[in-house]
C-alpha angles and dihedrals in degrees: 000000000000116000090238092062092044090053091048092050090049092051092049091049091050092051094049109095116239122223108258128221113275116238115201127206119276121269112272094021124113136204115222105218125202094259089056095058095078086070094044093048091050095050096043092046092051092047092048097046094046094047092048091052089057093049101260117146126208121258132172130198134194121279089225121057136165111283089231090064092068096035089057098041107033094032131252090249097050117111090239093059101030099043113009111037122108104223135162145159112259128216091275092054093252120143107240135181136195104236111265092187138009107231100076092051091048092050090048090053091048090056098037095051095044095243089160085079090062122087106282137271101046107205114200135188119203130184123177151100125296129189132223129165092227131146106276117237139140108320093002123096136164089241113039137152131244139198108215133184121190126188107195120185102025121108098175119110087234087077091057091048093046092055092049090047093051091049090050094048090047092059096039092053088052087054093247121138113222140169124213115228109204139180141153120235093187127218132300091270101053092036092066094070092043094053090055090054091046094051091048090051095052094042092058114114115288098006100088092053090057093058121102117249093260092052092050086060092043091055089067099037108030115359093183089070090065087078091055098054115124095208113112097230091049092049090053091053091046090057090066096041122111113277117244093215087069089062100046119129118238095263094049092045092051091047092052093046091053092050089053091047090055091050091049091051091050092048091237110157117230141167122220103232112189094190095054109109105140119231103259130093097225099066123106136167111354118038125170144171132199113228128184112257122213130198121217115205132181118237109289094000128102119243112265126226094259092055091046090057094061118103137202102262105211109098090213087074093064110131093202145330147185146151146179123318105179096162101046100086092052093042090055093053104276133108124287099283131166116224145165137182149153141224127211124195109234096199091054091050091051090048090055092048089053092047090056092047091228107184114240130199112259105245092199091063114106138177100233133030122197117215128180144186121207135011096275092050091046092055092049095045091052089057091046091050092058092047092052092045092052089049089060100255119144098239132174134189147174103208093167093063119084100183115089090211093057091046093052089049089054090048091052091049090053091050097231122172098219138022123203112211122198121183136165092274093051091049090054093045096044091238139113134204120240114200124197101221095204098050098024091228115147128201132188112236132184106260092226092055098048095103094057092042093054094046091050093050095044092047091051091048092234 
């Protein structure tokens, strides 16, 4: 082969792009595809509307924070910090962490921006992703999103009850049955006596040897965490352990009783759970989790109230949780400030909605579809589309399609009521066709009067 042709082939080969190596997403991460967003939009809309009604205002915080923020707030020995947090040293040598939870960053913002000068309490809504290097499984990812409410500056038990009520209403309005698990872990003063009783219980002959390796370490460092362990053998031991509510001081006992009285008055179901302590150092007094409830019914018979009160026992199934953290603001450098809050996992909520096959409104569905034939008609219909959109009409289109048949198929798929059809003839005549998609009947309408015609038909429900 002549050198000239060899050189030409080599140049063409060099110019031809080669298929690159495919890089998949990281383990425990999840893409949210377009079809998924109908669930996300529903959940976020419900969370936002409900929170706003109760006076909570939106806040956002950075994804990256100083590692020390979480070591101080959540506790160096907590599972979140010790096992699950993504942390690294940046190019400046600073120790950085991807946020594993929202509350410390919100409290930091409260202090840093002087929110203690605002009328108290400051009620904050937070929505965003958090990151934990956890074992991936159904409903649990290494990047997941949370819905958080924080009430900072209110010591009254009504704040605790309000948060639990909002969480309950949130799930009920999404048609999800839940049960609140609630407990009080008291304050630093009354907890001292309880921790002595708890240590004595676990040090009794035979019990310590049954603990998992992590709990053997917790027994020396933080015995309260023994009650929060997810291992089966440790949960069985915790069920027989002394109950902290029996050791509450008078103030903590009265606070807890009032919280329960509010819940009773609001008819919010709850279960007193003596082993519920939550896994973070900053909690005190009221702690709670939201678990999915399930109703068991016999064939042909409705579920009774007793069956409806049962809950799925594994704590990994918790949809959310929270509690009071009265010492955290001061501990992080602010003033002495009472506070409470909760976090709800959005992915877990969506998973439950899917499990129940709850029908959702199709967000792609519109009222009017705009179809066109020819370049001149396409240019004009694009301008009309924007005019109708700005006027508040729910319009849809498929500008990239040229075939009228394919456009009408798209209109049918979107479930629109009417399709406007503009061709070369209609452009010349100053008219447009309006087609009733249910009956198939088409009418010629003056192009300048189309806005009024559409509004009349949509208002009349034709």
